[in-house]
N, C-alpha and C positions, 0 to 999 in steps of 0.2 A: 505493499500499499504507501501510496506516495503521501506524504508531507501535507498536501493541500487539500486532502481527505477531511482531514480533522483540524480546522484552521481554528474551533475554538470549541473546547468542552465545556458542559456545566455539571457540574454536580449533582445527583438526585437525591443520593443515599452517602450517608459516612458515617461511620464507626464514633460512638460519643462514650469517651472515657467513664465518663460519671453513671450512665445508664447501664453501661456494660452490653451494647448490642448496637446496630446498625438502624439509623432513625434516618428518616427523610428530612430534608436540609431547609431552612429559611434564609432566603441571600439578602445582608445587609449592608450599606453603603456606608463605609468606615470613612474612608478620606478620599479626598479628592485632591491629585499629586500632579504635580508637572508631567509627571511620565506616566500617568495613567490615574484610572479609579479603583481605588483598594475595596474588596468586598470581605465582608466577614460570614462564615458560615457557620449558623447558628443551630442547637437541639431546639426541636420545639415544645420539648416536654420540660425542658431544662435551663432552658439558655445559655448551655456551656458551648464556649467558641469552638467547633469542631477543626475549624479551617480559613485560608483567607485564600485570595485570588486578585491578583492587579489585571485589570483589562488593558494594556495601551494602545489600543486600536484608535483612539479619539484622535481627530482633524487638529492640525497645529492651528490657532487662530490667526487670521492675516488682520495685519495693519494697513489700512490704505490710508494715504495722507493726500490732501488734496490742497492746492494752492491758488 
């Protein structure tokens, strides 16, 4: 399989260390950084963070100066 097959994967279930089982996850925006948005994956039962992901495919802002 080529790299372009999986451009971006989205977690639907991760292991929660507190609940001791795989759980469906909630994705929450954690930080807006210059290199991309950082998301936190949370357990829906105990709200423990079970992972993070940074998405860096945001277009760079363009500044247009007119005189």
